[in-house]
N, C-alpha and C positions, 0 to 999 in steps of 0.2 A: 462721194470722195473722188479725187483725181489720182492719177498715178504718182503725182509728186507729193501727195499728202502723207504725213507720218501718223502712225497710230499712237494713241496716248499710252504711255508706259510708265511703270513705277517699279521700284525694288532694286535690291542688290544681288549680285551673283554669289554663288557659294564661295568662290575664291575671295571675293571682296569681304564677305562676312567672316570668313576664316582669318583673314589678315587683321580685321578689327578685333576678333577674339584674342589673337596673339598679342596685339598691342595693349589690350585691356589688362593684361597681367604683367606688363613691363613697368617697373616701379616709377620711372620718371617720364613716362610717355604722355604727350599732350592729349591723346585720346582719352586717357583716364580723367583728365581735368574737365573736358567737355562732358563726359558721361556723368560726372559727379554733380554737374549743374543742371542736368536735364530735368525739366518739370513737364510732364505730359498734360494734355487737356484734362480739366477737372481738378487740377491741383494748382494752388496759388504759385505764381512765379516769384513772389517775394522780392528781396533786394537784388539777388543775382541770378535768378532762375532763367534758363534758356528753353525755348520751345524747339523741338526737333521736327523737321520735315524730310521725308524720304523722297528723293527724286529718282530719275532713271539712271542708276549707276553712281549716284553721289548723294550727299546729305547736306542740308543747310540747318544751321542753328540760329534761331532768331531771338532778339531781345526787343520787345515792344514793336514788332514788325520790321525791325532792322536786321539784316543778315550779318551777324557778328562773325560767323565762321563757316567756311565751306570745306567739306571733307571730300576730296576726290581720290583717285587711285592712279598710280603710274603704270607703265607698261608691264611691270612685274606684280601688279595688284597690291602694291604697298600703299597704305593711306598717306595722303599728303594734305596739308592744311594751308588754306589761303584766307586772308582777311582784308577788308577794304582799308586802304591806307589812312583814311580819315579817323579810324579808331586807334591807330598805333602812334600817330604823330602828336606833337605838342600843339598848343593853341596857335602859336605863330605859324606853324607849317600847315595847319588844317585848311586854310583858304587857298592854298596853291597846289595841293596834291592832285586834284582832278580825279577822274574816274580810273584809278589804278589800284592794283591789288598787291599786297605784300604776301610773301611766301615764307613759310617756316621750313628750315632744313637744319642739317647738323651744325651749321655755322651760326644759326640764330634766325632772326626775322629780317629779311632783306626786301627792299622795294626800290625801284628806279626813282632817283631823285631824292632819296632819303638816306641818311646814314643807317647802318645796320643796328638793330636792337637785339639785346639778349632775351631769350625766352626763359622766364623764371617761374615756370610752373603755374599753378592755380592763380597766383597773384597777378600774373600777366593777363590772363583771361578776364579776371575781375576788373583790371584796369581798363580793358576795352569796354566792358559793360558800364563802368563808371562814366566813360565818355558818352555812351548812348544815353544814359540816365540824365546827364548834364546838358547835352547839346541836341539830342535828336528825339527824345521822348517828350514831346510837347504835352503839357498838362491839358487834358480835355481833348487832345487830338484823337483822330480816328483810330490809329494803330494802337496806342496805349489802351483805348477803350475796348478794342477787340480783345487784347490780352486780358483785360479785366473780365470779359465774358468767359474766357477760358478758365478763369479761376473757379467758376461755379461747377461743383460736381455734376450738376445736371447736364453740362455741356461736355462730358467726358467722351462723347462719341466723335468729337472733331478729330479727323484723321489726317488732315492736310491744311497747310496755310500758304498764302501767296501762290496759289496754284495757277500755272500758265498752261492754257490749252495750246496744242500744236497748231500751226497754220493749216488752213484747209480751204478748198475751193479757191476763190479769188483773193482770200485773205492771206497775206504773207507775214503778218505780225502775230504775236501770241497774246490774245486777250487774257487778262488775269482776273481771278476771283479770290476773294479774301479768305474764305473758309470752305472746307469740304467736310461734311458730317455724315456719319453712318447712324441712322435712326431706324427704329422699327415702325413701319407704316402698314397698318391693317394686317399685322402678323408677319410681314415680310421685311427682312433687313434691307434697307435702301440707302444708296449713296445719294446725297443731296448737296448741291452746290449753293453757296450763299454769297451774295454780294452785299457788303456792309457800307452804309452811308449814314452820316450824321443827319439829323432832322433839318439842320440849317444849311445843308449842302444844296447849292443851286440846282444840281442835277436831278433832285427828287422833288423840286418845287416848280410850279408853273401857274400863271394866272390865266393864260389863254391856250398856248400851244401845249402839246403833249410833253411831259417832262423828259429830259434827255435820257434818264436812266431806263425808260421804257425801250428805247431803241437798243441800248446796251444789252438788256436782258433778252431781247429778241434774237440778237446775234448768238448768244449762248444757247438759246432754244433751238436755233437752226442746227447747231452742232449736236445737241443732246438728243434730238429726234431721229438722228441717223442710226439705224440698228447696228451697223458696224462700229460706230463710235461708242455706242452704249456697251457693246460687248467688250471692247477694249478697256473702257473705264471700269467695268465690273471686274475684269481680270486684274487690272492695275491696282485696284484698292484691296483686293484679296492678297496680292503680293505685298502691298504696303503693310497690311496688318501682320503678315508673316514676318516681314523684316523688323517691324516694331517689336514683336514678341522676342525675336532673337536678340535684338539690341537691349531690350529690357533685362534679359537674362544676364547680359554682360555687366549690368550695374551692380550685381552682387560682388564683383571683383573690387569695386571701389567703395563698398559699404552703403550704396544708395538704395539698392533693392527696390526698384520700381515695380509696381503692380499695375498693369494696364486695365482699363475698364472691361467689363464683361462684353460690352458691345464690340470693342476692338478685337477681343479674343474670339468672339463668334465670327467676326468678319474674316478671320484667317481660315476658317473651315467651312464657311457658307459659299457654295458654288452652285449656280452663279448668284452674285449679289444683284438685287434690283437697282436700277438707276433711274432717278426721277427725270422726266422729260423737260421740266422747267426749273430754272434756277430761282431761288427765293431771295427777294430783297429784304435785308434786315435794316430797319430804321432804328438808329440809336437815338434815344431821347435822354440826353444827360440832364436836362432841366435847367441848364444855365442860360440858354438862349435859343432862339429859332423856333419857338412854339407858336408865334403869332400867325394867325390865319391858317394854321395847319388843319384844324378840325373841319372848317367850313369851306376851305378853298383848295388846299394842296392835296390832302388825303383823297378827296373825291376824284381828283384827276388820275390817281393811281388805281382806284377801284375798278376791277374788271380788266385792267390793262396788264397788270403783273401780279404775281403771287408775292405777298409781303407780310412781315410780322413787325411789330413794334416792341422794343425792349428798352428797359432802363439799364444803366451800367451794372454788370454783374448778374443780370437775370438769366434764366433759362431761355434759350432761343426757340426750341420746339419747332424746328423747320418742318417736321413731318406733319404738323397739324394742317398746313395749307397746301401741300403738294398733292 
């Protein structure tokens, strides 16, 4: 590490968590609406379910890999909600909003370049999700297929989504991995990073040169083999599990009553968690296309170069089998 590198962190402070607990019992608060739609890993997301990811001091709610809502905190630790403008605008506006975010406050939903909208409770959040379902959840696309994996109870140890590593060394950008799972490996609770690719993705296929994904996973390995980084990751995901348990307790206030998996609950009390030194490549095999030459040409190019598993939509990933 260099002096400019940042350690990997996750979790909410006690003041932030207390503020959410207060909001959870306010009858018309938007936080209750988000909580009511939360579907943790191992539970089907259904028509309107959202996946929750704990960040460092904030939360993201995802629908099929699209960040529908970001929950941050102001200087007084009060929760604030922001949403990408493309989810709140009408079809005519969607092509011109750009990369801007709308903010919810006491006056409604406001965004530069758009007229203000009223927030009408759960119906408004569901309207955002409808936009994702219609415009951004491509049938057979990688992100919806990842969400389908999370429907499987066997994948209930997935503790993070769309995970971004901090910049380190000469890298000034944040590489992202699709899933982070906690699994038991040889009797030890282990954090495992997973990079998901469809079988027809050109980055996992090669006729002569090494597939592009091999270099991608080597960059992750460089980060994961550093003892300081692994210690930070272990602590971060213990804190994530603690935060998830507290948030799950709040769902009783909205009648959802989420029960997290035994693996997540154990991660909250297991110190230190083990951290796998290599990320695992998850090859999605939807069966609709891309199987040609896989067995005799493309898979052999990956053998020995990376750790990988192959799964059909909705199957158990079992990342711990190969780490």
